[in-house]
N, C-alpha and C positions, 0 to 999 in steps of 0.2 A: 687494125694492124697492117693490112695490106697496103694502105696508102703511105706507110712510112718509107722514107727513102733518103738517099744521100743528096744534100743540097748542091754538091759540086758536079757529080756525074749524072745526077737525076735518075739513078737506078732505084727502083722500088722493090719492096718485098713481094709485090704481086707478080712482077716479071722475073724476079730472082728470089725464090723462097729461102735459099741458103745465105742470103745477104746478112752480113754481120756488121751492125752499126756500133760505132765507138763514140764515147762522149768524154769531154775534158772538163776542166774546172769552170770554164765559161758557160757550160750548159748547152753548147751547140754540137750537133752530131756530124760525123763523117763515116763513110764506110771504111772497112779495113784496107781496101786497095788504095783509096785516096790518102789514108794516113801514111801508108808505106811510101807513096810517091811524094807527098808534100813535106814529110818530115824525115827524109832520108838522111839528113845531117843531124838529126836528133832534136831539132827545135825549129819553130816557125811561127807564123801568125795564123789566127783563126780566119777562115774564109768569110765568115759573116760579120764578126765584130772586130777583127784585126787585133785581138788580144794575143800577146806573146805566149806561146804554149810549148810544152816539152812533150816529146813522143812517149816518154815513159809514164806520163800522167794519163794517157788515154786508157779507158777501160770499157768493157762491153756494156752497152746500154741495156739495163734490166727492165725499165718501165717504158710504157708507151709514150709518156710525156718526158722528154729529156730534162725538163725543169725539176722533176722529182728526183732524178739521179743527181742533179746538181745540189739539191737541198740535202739529200742523204749524205753526200760527201762533205758538205760544209758542216752539217750537224756533227759528224764524226770528229772533225778537226776542232770544233768549238768545245765539245764535251771532253776532249783530252785536256783542255785548260780549265774549263768550268766543271770540275769533277767533285764538287762538294756533295755531301750526303745530308739526309734530313737530320741526323744526329749532330751535325756540325753547327746547328742553329739552336738558339734558345727558345724559339717559339715557332709554331706552324706558320704564322703570318710572315715571318722573315724568310722562311724556306719558300713559301709561295711567291713572295716578291723576287727572290733570287731566280726561281724557275721562269718567271715572267721576263726578267731581264735577259736570260739566256734565249728565250724565244724571240725577243726583240732583235738580238744580235743575229740570230739565224735568219730572221725575216729580212733584215737590212742587207746582209751579204747575199742572200738568194735573189733579191729583187734590185740589187745595185743601188741601194739607198744609203747615202753618207758612208760609202765604203771606207774611205781613208780615215774618217773620224772613228768608225767602228773598229778598224784594225788597231788604231792607236789606243783605243780604250782597252782592247784585249791585251795588247802588249803591256800596258800599265798594270792591268790586273795580274798578268803573269809575273811581272817583276815584284809586285807587292806580296803575292801569295806563293812564291816559288817553293818554299819548304812544305807548305800544306799540300800543294799539287803533287809533289813527289811522294809524300806519305800516302795520299789517297791512291796514287797510281800503284804503289807497292801493295797496298791493302787490296785493291781491286784485282791485281794479278794473283794474289794468294786465294782470293775468293773464287776466281775463275778456275784455278788449278784444282781446288777442292771440289767444285761443281763438276769439272770434267772427270775426276776420279769417281765421284758418285754415279755419274751417268755411265761410265765404263762398267762399274760394278753392276748397275741395273741391267745393262745390255748383256753382260755375261750371265747374269741370273736368268734373264728371259731366254737366252739361247740354251741354257742348261734345262730349263723347264720344257722348252720345245722338244729337245732331244728325248727327255723322259716321256713326254706324251707320245712321240712317235714310236718309241720302244714299247710302250704299253699297248698302243694300237696294234703293233705287229704281234705281240703275245696273244692279244685277244683274237686276232684273225687266225693265228695258228691253232688256238684252242677250238675255234668253231670248225676249222677244217678237220681236226682230229675227231671231233664229235661226229661229223658227217661220215668220215671214213669208218669210224667204229660202227655206225649204223649199217653201212653197206657190208662190212665184214660179218656182222651178226646175222644179217638177212641171208648171207651165203651159207653160213655154217649151222645156224640154229634151226631147230625143228618147230619153233613156236610160230604161231600165226603172225602175219605181217602187221595186223592191227595192234597186237600187243607190243611188238617191237617198236612201232611208230609212237605208241603212247609212252613207252619208256624213253624213247629219244626226245620227245617233247618235254618230258619231265626234266631230263638232263639239260636240255637247251634253256628251259626257264630258269633252272638253278644257276646256269652259267651267266645268263643275262642279269640276274639279281646280284651276283658277285661283281659283275662289271659295273653296275650302277653304284654299289657300295664303294668300289675303288674310285669312281669318279667323284663321289661326294667327299671322300677323305683326302682330296688333293690338298697338299700343303699350301697355305697362302704365301704370297710374296713377302719376304722379310723386309722389303723397303717400299716406302711410298715413292711415287714418281718424283717427289721433291728431294729424295735422298734421306728422309728421316726414317729411322728404324721404327718398326711396329712396336707400340707400347712405350716408346720413349717420350718422356715428358719434356716439352719445349716451353721455355719461359719467354713469352713475348712481352716486350716493354710496351706499356700503354702509351698511346699518343697523348701529348699534353693538351689539356682542354683550354679553349679560349673563352674566357668569361666576357660575354657581351650582353648588352641589353636586348631583350626580345623585341621584335617588331610588332607594333600594335596597329591594326588596320583602322583607318578613319575614313568613313564614307565621304566621297567627293561632294562638295557643295558647289553646284554649278548654277550660275545666274542665267536664266534663259530669257529674262525680260519679257515674260508673257504669262498667261493664266496658268494656274496649277494644273498639271496633267493628272487625270484620274488614274488610279491604280489598275493593274491588270484584272483583278477580280471585280471591279466596278464597271468595266466596259459593257458587259452584257446587260446589267441592270439599267444602265443609263441609255441604252439603245444605240450605242456606237457600232455594234456588230450586226445591226439589222440589214445593212446593205453591203456587207462584206462577204465575199465568196467563202463557203465552207471548205476547209482543207480536205483534199482527197487523201485516201490511205497512203498512196505513194509519196505524198508531200510530207507526211508526219514522220517518215522514216529517219530524216535527219534532225528531228526535234522542232520542225516548223509547226506553228499554230497560227490560226487566224487572229487570235487575240494579240499575239506578239507582234505580228506585222501591223495591225491596226494601232497598237500602242506606239510603235515607232513612227508611224505616219502622223499621229496626233502630236507627238513631241516635235517633229519637224514643223508642223503647221502652227503650233502655239508659240514656237520660239521666235523672239524678236517682235512680237505684236505690240509690246509696251516699250517704246524707246526709253533709255535711261534719261532721267531728268538732269538738266544742267545744274551743277552746284554753284551756289553763290560764293564769292570770295571768303565770306565769314565761315561758311560750312567747310571750305577747303582748309582754312587755318585750323579749325577745330579738329578735323580729321588728321592733319599732320601732327598736331600736338598729341593726339592719342597714340 
């Protein structure tokens, strides 16, 4: 982070820890002082790419890499147009294709790939789906308002429980102080031995501790989950549509090595291949290495290509093509 700096005045965060870097739609950074100097009229060109910029579009750089800030801003703009939800599609495959299309648009705009074609594509989509975009915006606004209300209720409930806990702790502390003061008063006025008074005090203190533990165990649970769903409320979740597809069946690879057949791993020791191979040390076997495995791979490499493929006659080639 210390090597971050303004490309114009060359000031870095190492020399000026309070340096505030700003970023615009092009993804290039400037410090706050340079923005005020260069864009005093409200608009100007980027120092690095000469892109026309507005002063009002500058925002504080949040990430170490300004390209991330650029992608975040572009993604916000794209998702305002491409705001379809999963229930707007008839199948999960169509929804996944739609999300992939959105990611391609974000990638192109972020990396300056086919920018004009991508913008025209977005404008065309916006014209064709104007009504649906407006409906989804209104629906999203209502959902955000409901979520904010639930979060506010949860915050108020947490604050109320915190105050109740603080009040209960104060009452418990006062009860303990009264118990200690009562012991001191009894020791001043009573004629009983101090050992008896201390035993009585210990009994009262133990009873008080047990009552405190019971009160802690009987604390009322929160009426809301963190998601805003009431405790005990039954929520009907719509099942995702299943995609009926054929299962994948694994078929072992048939590789032509043009050489002798390689013995199996369990046959290497019986056929004497491991007689002159170094035995694996305990530290070698930690990653799954074995002498037989290394020897088997070496034999595969050695046997491969020993028998060159025979040249086919024209008649054999015609028969193969017919098949």
